[in-house]
C-alpha positions as MATLAB code, in Angstrom:
seq = 'MAHSVITEIGPIVAEFEEENVIILFGPMATPDLREICVIHEFKEHPTESLIEGAKIKLGNQTYTIKQVGSEANKNFEELGHVSIYFKSNEDGLLPGAVEVEPTIFPQLNVGDTIHLLP';
ca = [
      57.384  180.409  165.193;
      58.448  179.416  161.891;
      62.300  180.746  160.426;
      63.114  179.889  156.781;
      65.441  180.534  154.057;
      63.876  180.524  150.086;
      67.136  179.029  148.507;
      65.514  178.884  144.856;
      62.568  180.840  143.375;
      60.821  178.801  140.353;
      61.231  180.781  136.954;
      57.586  181.306  136.304;
      57.141  182.183  139.952;
      56.903  186.012  138.670;
      53.765  184.553  136.030;
      51.635  184.445  139.501;
      51.896  187.783  139.900;
      48.650  188.396  138.514;
      46.861  185.636  140.026;
      48.087  187.706  143.372;
      49.869  183.933  144.465;
      52.558  182.561  145.734;
      53.560  178.443  146.494;
      56.008  177.437  149.266;
      57.570  174.277  149.187;
      60.369  172.930  151.346;
      63.812  171.205  149.525;
      61.591  168.091  148.868;
      59.795  169.493  145.740;
      60.047  167.228  141.782;
      61.194  168.909  138.942;
      58.422  170.313  138.481;
      57.043  171.449  141.238;
      60.609  173.683  141.385;
      59.340  175.427  137.789;
      56.070  176.934  139.368;
      57.713  177.111  143.180;
      59.048  179.503  145.506;
      61.761  176.466  147.178;
      62.805  177.448  151.036;
      64.385  175.323  153.429;
      63.508  175.686  157.704;
      66.099  176.707  159.803;
      62.928  176.239  162.529;
      60.234  174.009  161.718;
      56.728  175.367  162.751;
      54.369  173.594  164.320;
      50.845  175.120  164.579;
      51.715  178.204  163.318;
      49.324  178.975  160.383;
      46.304  180.791  162.404;
      44.360  183.959  161.651;
      45.863  187.191  163.057;
      49.451  185.385  163.290;
      51.921  187.296  161.356;
      53.894  186.202  158.807;
      57.096  188.183  156.558;
      57.718  187.106  153.064;
      61.015  188.792  152.415;
      60.879  192.942  153.721;
      56.672  192.626  153.405;
      54.581  191.967  156.576;
      51.518  190.124  155.981;
      48.573  189.248  158.212;
      46.772  185.956  157.545;
      43.195  186.271  157.526;
      41.743  182.498  156.717;
      43.375  178.875  156.920;
      43.211  176.430  155.416;
      41.716  172.785  156.490;
      45.408  171.402  155.303;
      47.543  173.875  155.088;
      49.134  172.994  159.243;
      50.154  169.891  158.324;
      50.918  170.240  154.613;
      53.336  173.627  155.623;
      54.863  171.034  159.015;
      55.196  167.970  156.787;
      56.293  169.617  153.292;
      56.650  173.494  153.798;
      54.059  173.953  151.463;
      51.561  176.292  150.843;
      49.543  178.514  148.658;
      49.755  182.528  149.984;
      46.678  184.182  148.788;
      47.538  187.960  148.440;
      43.825  188.649  148.010;
      39.844  187.220  148.461;
      38.659  184.187  147.205;
      35.485  184.216  147.043;
      34.806  180.876  145.623;
      36.383  179.581  149.203;
      39.518  179.054  150.739;
      41.894  175.535  148.791;
      42.309  173.266  151.701;
      46.933  173.650  151.483;
      46.518  177.751  151.711;
      46.088  180.442  153.318;
      44.858  184.289  152.545;
      46.668  187.104  153.444;
      46.495  190.782  153.578;
      47.667  193.575  152.492;
      46.866  192.490  149.481;
      50.213  192.982  148.067;
      52.577  190.414  145.646;
      55.843  190.256  147.241;
      59.268  190.832  146.042;
      61.021  188.037  146.649;
      65.203  186.744  146.160;
      67.113  183.862  147.201;
      68.341  183.896  150.513;
      65.326  186.530  151.754;
      63.769  184.478  155.097;
      60.146  183.887  155.651;
      59.025  184.360  159.467;
      55.304  183.402  161.245;
      54.977  185.334  164.363;
      52.972  185.011  166.399;
];
């Protein structure tokens, strides 16, 4: 299980709603990345937590992980980085991404938590 707290939401994050994707990144994100990312800080670090069938809770909304890219766990553990798609990816999933359902874009605020649940 992993647990983190949202510390910053980039000003461009809302524009990704029509693409149904959120990009998470840890506190070491560069200024350019901060513009497009939800910045979070781990309170409990993950270890292979992004697995198909597991749950991820973003703020008040809980999602089921449907697909996990080949680099998603490594990137998430080391950098706090993962792209979360709230839609099916007909073109294939990027290595650093996960696909979840339901296809509801979350409404997040600074101070909200992110939980990975088995």
